[in-house]
C-alpha positions as CSV (number, residue, x, y, z in Angstrom):
1,M,48.2,106.9,78.8
2,D,49.4,109.7,81.4
3,A,52.3,109.8,83.7
4,T,51.9,108.2,86.3
5,T,50.7,104.8,84.3
6,V,54.2,105.5,82.8
7,L,56.0,105.3,86.0
8,A,53.8,102.5,87.1
9,E,55.1,100.1,84.0
10,I,58.9,101.5,84.9
11,N,60.3,99.0,87.1
12,G,63.5,97.9,88.2
13,N,67.0,99.6,89.6
14,I,69.0,102.1,88.0
15,A,72.1,101.3,90.0
16,T,72.1,98.4,87.1
17,V,72.9,101.0,84.4
18,G,75.3,102.7,87.0
19,Y,77.5,100.0,87.1
20,G,77.8,99.0,83.3
21,L,78.6,102.9,83.0
22,A,81.3,102.5,86.0
23,A,82.9,99.3,84.4
24,I,84.0,101.4,81.1
25,G,86.6,103.4,83.2
26,P,88.5,101.0,84.4
27,A,88.5,99.0,81.1
28,I,89.7,101.8,79.0
29,G,92.0,102.0,82.3
30,V,93.3,98.7,82.0
31,G,93.9,99.0,78.5
32,I,95.8,102.1,78.7
33,V,98.2,100.5,81.0
34,V,98.5,97.5,79.0
35,G,99.1,99.3,75.7
36,K,101.9,101.6,77.8
37,T,103.9,98.6,78.9
38,I,103.9,97.0,75.7
39,E,105.0,100.1,74.1
40,G,107.8,100.7,77.2
41,V,109.2,96.9,76.5
42,A,109.1,97.9,73.0
43,R,111.4,100.6,73.4
44,Q,113.6,99.0,76.1
45,P,113.4,95.0,76.0
46,E,116.1,94.5,79.2
47,L,113.4,96.7,81.3
48,A,110.3,94.1,80.9
49,G,110.7,92.5,84.1
50,R,110.2,95.5,85.8
51,L,107.7,96.9,83.8
52,Q,105.6,93.9,83.9
53,V,105.4,94.1,87.7
54,L,104.4,98.1,87.0
55,M,102.0,97.0,84.9
56,Y,100.3,94.1,87.1
57,I,100.4,96.8,90.3
58,G,98.4,99.2,87.4
59,I,96.1,96.8,86.7
60,A,95.3,95.8,90.5
61,F,94.6,99.5,91.3
62,T,92.7,99.9,88.2
63,E,90.6,97.0,88.9
64,A,90.0,98.3,92.3
65,L,87.7,101.3,90.8
66,A,85.3,98.1,89.3
67,F,85.1,96.7,92.8
68,I,84.4,99.6,94.2
69,G,81.5,100.3,91.2
70,I,80.0,97.0,92.3
71,A,79.8,97.5,96.3
72,T,78.3,100.7,95.0
73,Y,75.5,98.9,93.0
74,F,74.8,96.6,96.3
75,I,74.6,99.5,98.5
76,F,72.4,101.2,96.4
77,T,70.3,98.2,96.0
78,G,69.9,96.9,99.4
79,V,71.0,93.1,98.2
């Protein structure tokens, strides 16, 4: 089996793998944001409302990275 036969058998798009890898970053980011918010509420329970609002803003910005990643996937696949 030569190289051209191997390349002919491989089909698909590497962008799907790229988006899968790009989704790991926002997932880790959301975990850190929520964990630090829980830590902050445990230390200062009277700031729970303010910290919760800041947590949702942080989650929104972090999830924007995932949306950019999926948009990039669609741009590169030509869908």
